Structures are given as C-alpha cells and as structure tokens.
N, C-alpha and C positions, 0 to 999 in steps of 0.2 A: 401540531407541527411546530417545532422550535424555530424561532427566527434567527437567522445568521446575520450578524452585523459586519458590514464590509469596512475595511480600513486599508490604507496604503502605509506601509512601514518603510521609512527612509533609513538605509544603512550605508556604511562606508563601501559596501560591495554592490550597492544598487538598491532600487526600490522594489518592494514585494507586496503583492495584494494578499491580504489574509481575511478570513472570515471567522468571527468569534461567536460562540454560543455557550450557555451553561455557566455555572458558578462553582467555585472550589479550587482545588489545586490545579495548576496548568498542565494540559496535555497537548503536545504538538502532534498533528496528524498530517501526512502528505503522501503522495504517490508519485512515482517517477515521471509519468507523462499524462496524468489526468488534469483536466482544466475544470476547476471548481467555480461555483457561483453562489448566490444567496440561497439557492435551494438546498445547499448542504451536501451530505454524503452519507450513504447507509452505514459504512464502517464507523465514521466519526460520530454518528448519531448514538452509537452504543455507549458513549462516555458522558453525554451531556447531562444526564440526571444527577451525577455526583461530582462532575469536574467542569472546569472552564476549558473548552476545547479551542485550540488555535489551528484552523485548517489553512494550509499554506499553498498558494499557487506558486510553483517554482518558476525559474526563468523560462521565458517563452510561453508561459501559460497565463491566460486571462490578461489582466492589466499589469502583471509584473514585467520588469525590464526584459528586453530581448538579450540574446547572447551576442556579444561582439566577436567572440572567438568560439570555434566548435568545442574546445576543451571545457568551456564553462557549462556544458551540458552533462559533464561526467558526474559519477556518483560522489566522488570525493569533493568536488567543487560544490555540490548540492549540500553536503554536510557542513562545509565552511559557511555557506549562505545561511543555513538554519541556525548555526551558532551566532552569527551576527544578528539575526532576527531575535533570538532569545535575549541577547544582551540589550538590544535596543528596547525591548519590551520591559526590561528591568527585572527579569527573573534570574536569581542566582543559580537556579536549576529548574528542570521541568521533567515530565515523563514524555518519552517519545513512543508513539504507537504507529506501526505500519503494517499494512496488509499487502501481500504479493510483492511487487517491486518496491513498495513502501517499506516492507520488512528488510529488503536487501540494503536500502539506505540506512535503516535502523541498526543493522549489524555493524556497518561501517562506522556509524555514529558512536556506537558503544566501544569500538576498538580505539577510536581516536579521542573521544571526549566523555568517557564514563563519569568523570568528575562533574560534568554538567547535567547528568541524568539522575533523577530520583529513582527512576526505574525505566525498563525497556520492555516493550511488548511487541513480539514479532508473530504475525499470523500468516499461515499458508505461504511460506517463503523459503529461501535457500541461501547458502553462503558461497555457492559456486554455480557454474553453468549447469542448469538443471534439465536441458533438453537434448543436447547433441548425443548423449550416451544412454538416455533413459527411455525405453519404449513405452513406459507407463505415462509419459508426458505427451499431452495433446500436440505439442510442437515438434515431436519427434516423428520422422518419416515412417517409423514402424507402427505408430499408433493407428488403430482402425479408423479414427475420425480425423486423422491428420489432413487429408485432402479437402474434406468439407470445411474444416476450420480455415485452411488457407484461402479457399474460395470466398468464405464469408469476410475475411479480413480484406481481401482484394476488393470485393463489392463495396465494403464500407468506405473505402478510400475514393470511390468514384465520385466525380463532380456531378452536381445537378440531381442528386438523389433526393426524392421527395421525403418529407418527414415520416409518412406512414411506412414507406419502404425501408427507411433507415431503422425505424422501431422494430419492424419484423425481423430484420437481419440481426439487430442487437439481441432480440429475444432468443433467436435460434442459437446465436453464439454463446449466450449466457447459459442456456439450458444444457449445453454440453458439459458445463462445469457445475451442474447441480446433481446431487444424489437422487432427488425426486424431481425431475424436470417438469412434471405435470403441475407442480406447486409454484411455478414461476410467478403467477399473478398474486399468490398469497405473500410471497417474499417481497416482491418489488411493487408495493402498493402505495408508495408515497410519490408526491410530484417532485421527485429529486431527478434532476437531469444534469449530466456533466459531459464535457467534451474530451477530446484527445489532442495533444500537441503532436502533430506528425513529425516535427523536427526532433523533439525529444525521443519519440518512439523509434525513429530511424537511427538516432545516435545510440540508444540503448541496445538495439538489435545487434550492433557491432560490438559494443562494450561487453555485452553478455557472454560473447564467445570467449573472452579472455578473463572473465570474472571468476576469481577464486580467492576468497579471503579466509579459508578454513584454518590455515596454520596460525592466523592471528587471533582467532576467536578466544583462546585462553587469556588474552589481554583484557577482555571485557570484565570489569569489576562491578558494574551496576547490577542491581537486582533485576533478573531477567525472566520473563514468562514467554514460553514458546507454545503456540497453539496451531493445530492443523486438523483438517478433515481427513479421516482415514482414506477416503476415496478421491483425494485431490488429484485432478488430471493436469493441473497447470504446474504447480510445484509439488511433486509427489511427496508423500509423508516421510519417506526415508531421509529427505534433506532436513526436515525438522528434527528428526531423531538424531541425525549427525550433529546439528547445531547444539542440541541439548547435551550431547556427550562431550562437546568441546568447550562449551561456555561454563565456567566454574559456578557451582551453586544455582544453576538455572532450573526452572520448573518446566515440565512438559505436560500438556494435556492433549490427547487425541480424541476427536469427536467421531464416534462410531457411525453416525448416520449423516455425515456431511461430506461434501466435495470441497469446492474452493471457497464457499461462503458460510462457514460455521456460525458467524454472527447473525445470519438470517435463518439458516437451516436448523440450527439448534439454539435459537435466540436466548431462551430462558437460562439454559445451562451456561451458555457463553457469558451472559451478563453476570451470573452468579460467580463464576470463576474470576472474571475481571475485577469485580467489586471486592471479593475476598483478598485477591492479590494486592490491590491498591490500598486496602486498609492497613 
C-alpha cells in the first residue's frame, strides 16, 4: 500500500490539506464532498504508479479551512481554490482527474482554465443535472432502488451509529452501484476509509438542481478523456456520451461490465487506457 504524505498548503484563498503519493507528472484528484486522509482513495490509487498524485481536501473537509460564506462551497469556488493550490505548489500546469462529482468539478475546471491543464480525465460524471429527469439514475424517484437508496443515505446520517453498522450500510449502498455486487469484497479490499462532509453534500444537493454547463463544454481545449461504466446508476452513461459529443477532440471509452466504479470493476483495462492516454 502506498503511503500518502500529508501537507497543509497555504494560499491567498485559504489553507488546504492535501495528501501526496507517487512520482512523475502531477495529477490533481478531488471529490466534491469526500473527506480524505492518509489512507488515500481508490480512484486516486489508479494513478500513483506513474504519476505524482495530489489528493485535495476541499473547504470544510478534514483540516482544510472552513467556509465563511455558503457560496464558498460552490463548484466554481472549488475550481478557483484548486487553481490557487496549483500555483502555490509551483506547477505551471497539471492533469486533473475526477470521478463522479469530482468529474463535474473537472468539466468546470476545463471550461475556465484549460490553459492550466495538461489533460483532463472525467469518470462516471455529467455536465448537467443527472437525476431529476432520468429514471436510469438511482436518485430518480422512478428508479426501482430509489427508496432503498434514500433510506440508506438517511441511516448513514444518523448520530451514534456504530462502526460495524456504518460499514454494513456503506457496503449495501455501494453494492447498488456495482455491476457485480457480489464482488464487493474483491474490489474494496484495502484499508482505505474516507468520510463525507455533510455541509458540502447538502450544498451540492441544491446546486445540482440548477447545474448545467453543457453549452460551455466546447470551450474546453485541454486533451480530455471521458470514461464511464455502461451500467452506471449514479451518472448514467448517456451523460458521458453527451460530454464527449460537446468537448472538442475528446476521447470516450465505455466499460461494458462496469457500473459506477470502472477503476475497480475493470481495473486492468481502466489502467491500460489511462496510461496510454497520459503517455
């Protein structure tokens, strides 16, 4: 297991906790409301054999600064924070890779700062509200597992939940987003544990309803790779196809036997595609 080194980066916009592992060209990885620690992250892990990965705790996550104003939790503010971190670390440019809501931040990053990006990798994501009108999405009321997913989310927010009960709930919630749920233990077999920032998640739940950056996607000029599992129940594959159609010269790869976690479900193929792209 690779060891992640913790640092606090002081910028004009505030102080941010980051974790660094690997060697090579820099890749920034984050997620809209995940709280990372020294145990790392499964998605970020994909890149450390060939690159130096900078895993970022955003505002209100871990030991990064709190938000003084609610707007500081928005996606565009997040992009501005990442830009400051890049400059503070002394990189003239870097690659950004994001999974799920991390990919939504990535698309916005590409629209506003393509010149800061060597390349952009967006996995299992979308450029607009992906649940209110899409019954294939687990967060849509018409999805067969919608009610159970809502129950699980509510249970996980409960105070005083024991560690073992929390793990059971997380397992069931994650299995809904796997093409082969019975392989959960095979995929999630490292001692990686991360938390969730309730403040960021709550803000995101509101912002997602008005989120639509599709008309600006043609402004992305960085080299872009879009990846998605064919059976993704969180950000259905049609949203990845849409991004590919709108981002000039982007590449798209759909994983036939994956749901929301192609980097675990079809690990070898995923890493092969990533490494070919980054070369």
